[in-house]
C-alpha positions as CSV (number, residue, x, y, z in Angstrom):
1,X,111.6,114.5,53.7
2,X,113.6,112.6,51.8
3,X,110.8,112.5,48.8
4,X,110.9,116.1,49.6
5,X,114.0,117.0,49.2
6,X,114.6,114.9,45.7
7,X,111.9,116.9,44.6
8,X,113.2,120.2,45.2
9,X,116.0,119.2,43.8
10,X,114.6,117.6,40.3
11,X,113.2,121.3,40.1
12,X,116.0,122.2,40.6
13,X,117.8,120.5,37.9
14,X,115.2,120.7,35.2
15,X,115.8,124.2,35.2
16,X,112.4,125.2,35.3
17,X,113.2,127.4,38.1
18,X,113.3,131.2,36.4
19,X,113.4,133.6,39.3
20,X,116.4,134.1,41.2
21,X,114.1,134.3,44.4
22,X,112.3,130.7,43.7
23,X,115.9,129.6,43.1
24,X,117.4,130.7,46.2
25,X,114.3,129.5,48.4
26,X,114.8,126.4,47.1
27,X,117.8,126.2,47.8
28,X,117.6,127.0,51.1
29,X,115.2,124.6,51.4
30,X,117.4,121.5,50.2
31,X,120.1,122.9,52.8
32,X,117.5,123.3,55.8
33,X,115.7,119.9,54.8
34,X,119.4,118.4,54.8
35,X,120.1,119.5,57.9
36,X,116.7,118.5,59.4
37,X,117.7,114.8,57.7
38,X,120.9,115.3,59.7
39,X,119.5,115.8,63.1
40,X,116.6,113.4,63.0
41,X,119.2,110.5,61.5
42,X,121.2,111.5,64.6
43,X,118.3,111.0,66.9
44,X,117.9,108.1,65.7
45,X,121.2,106.8,66.2
46,X,121.1,108.0,69.6
47,X,117.9,106.0,70.2
48,X,119.0,103.0,68.3
49,X,122.4,103.0,70.7
50,X,120.0,103.8,74.3
51,X,118.0,100.7,72.9
52,X,120.6,98.9,72.5
53,X,122.0,99.4,75.7
54,X,118.7,99.0,77.2
55,X,118.9,95.4,75.5
56,X,122.0,94.5,77.3
57,X,120.5,95.7,80.5
58,X,117.5,93.5,80.1
59,X,119.4,90.6,79.4
60,X,121.7,91.0,82.6
61,X,118.7,91.3,84.9
62,X,117.0,88.5,83.1
63,X,120.0,86.6,84.1
64,X,119.8,88.1,87.8
65,X,116.1,87.0,87.7
66,X,117.0,83.6,86.9
67,X,119.9,82.7,89.2
68,X,117.8,84.7,92.4
69,X,114.6,82.2,91.2
70,X,117.0,79.6,91.1
71,X,118.3,80.8,94.7
72,X,115.2,80.8,96.3
73,X,113.6,77.6,95.3
74,X,116.6,76.1,96.5
75,X,116.4,77.5,100.0
76,X,112.8,77.0,99.7
77,X,113.4,73.3,100.1
78,X,116.3,73.3,102.4
79,X,113.4,75.3,104.4
80,X,111.3,72.5,103.4
81,X,113.2,70.3,104.9
82,X,114.0,72.2,107.8
83,X,110.6,72.4,109.2
84,X,110.1,68.8,108.5
85,X,112.6,68.2,110.4
86,X,111.4,70.3,112.9
87,X,108.1,68.5,113.3
88,X,109.6,65.4,113.2
89,X,112.0,66.6,116.4
90,X,109.3,68.4,117.5
91,X,106.7,65.0,117.6
92,X,109.7,62.9,119.5
93,X,109.9,65.8,122.2
94,X,106.3,65.2,122.4
95,X,106.7,61.9,123.0
96,X,109.7,62.1,125.4
97,X,107.5,64.8,127.2
98,X,104.4,61.9,128.0
99,X,107.7,59.5,129.1
100,X,108.4,62.0,131.4
101,X,105.4,63.4,132.9
102,X,104.4,60.3,133.3
103,X,106.8,60.5,136.7
104,X,106.2,63.8,138.0
105,X,103.3,64.1,140.0
106,X,100.1,66.0,138.5
107,X,98.9,68.9,140.7
108,X,102.9,70.1,139.9
109,X,101.9,68.9,136.1
110,X,99.3,71.4,135.9
111,X,101.1,74.1,137.9
112,X,103.7,73.6,135.4
113,X,101.1,74.1,132.2
114,X,99.1,77.3,133.8
115,X,102.5,79.0,134.7
116,X,103.9,78.1,131.1
117,X,100.3,79.3,129.1
118,X,100.5,82.6,131.7
119,X,104.6,83.2,131.2
120,X,104.9,83.3,127.5
121,X,105.8,79.3,127.0
122,X,108.5,79.3,129.6
123,X,106.9,78.1,133.3
124,X,110.1,77.1,134.8
125,X,113.4,78.9,134.7
126,X,116.8,77.4,136.2
127,X,118.6,79.3,139.2
128,X,121.6,80.3,137.9
129,X,124.1,81.8,140.1
130,X,121.2,83.7,142.3
131,X,119.3,84.6,139.3
132,X,116.4,83.5,138.2
133,X,117.0,82.8,134.2
134,X,113.5,83.2,134.1
135,X,113.7,86.7,134.8
136,X,116.7,87.7,134.7
137,X,116.9,89.1,138.2
138,X,118.8,87.7,140.9
139,X,117.2,86.6,143.9
140,X,117.7,88.7,147.4
141,X,119.0,87.0,150.5
142,X,115.9,86.9,152.2
143,X,114.8,84.6,148.9
144,X,118.1,82.6,148.6
145,X,117.8,81.4,152.3
146,X,114.3,80.8,151.3
147,X,115.5,78.3,148.7
148,X,117.8,77.2,150.6
149,X,116.8,75.8,153.7
150,X,113.8,73.9,151.4
151,X,113.6,70.4,151.0
152,X,115.5,69.2,147.4
153,X,112.0,67.4,146.4
154,X,109.8,70.7,147.1
155,X,108.7,73.1,144.2
156,X,109.9,76.5,144.9
157,X,108.9,79.4,142.7
158,X,110.7,83.0,141.8
159,X,109.3,85.8,144.0
160,X,109.4,87.7,140.9
161,X,107.8,86.3,138.1
162,X,106.3,82.8,139.7
163,X,107.8,80.9,137.8
164,X,108.9,77.0,139.3
165,X,112.9,77.6,139.9
166,X,115.2,74.7,139.3
167,X,118.0,73.9,141.3
168,X,121.0,73.0,139.4
169,X,124.9,72.4,140.8
170,X,125.6,76.4,139.6
171,X,122.4,77.7,141.2
172,X,124.7,79.8,144.0
173,X,123.3,78.2,146.9
């Protein structure tokens, strides 16, 4: 457009255009080209401003991504450390269970393991204030009387969930 405008201006300045109609057309075309060039320059400026804004936003987001990646790495390290701790604790608890299980009769261990498999990992539940903490239901009077009258070394079970009930001082008996 600039070349075309310069060429038209040169024709106009050279005096080669003799017809008033041609002269008027060239002047109109030069004005139109100047307006169009101005409009395009405005568009270019707007695009440059948007590009600059987008680059700033991109830089900001890249910084946030870096910060989040660093945080993720830190959390993964903590998770790994916690999992190692849990594994170590699980190993210790398993060893303690072996020692304690040696003092418990085999038939009771078998019953507990069977109930544990059936009940989602919990084979025994504490009897707390007349309530089985396995199924969270309160025992009725008849069941409580049976538990009260049972000897301390007898295995008692919840009538609702069939788990082994562990009697404590807080059982409410």
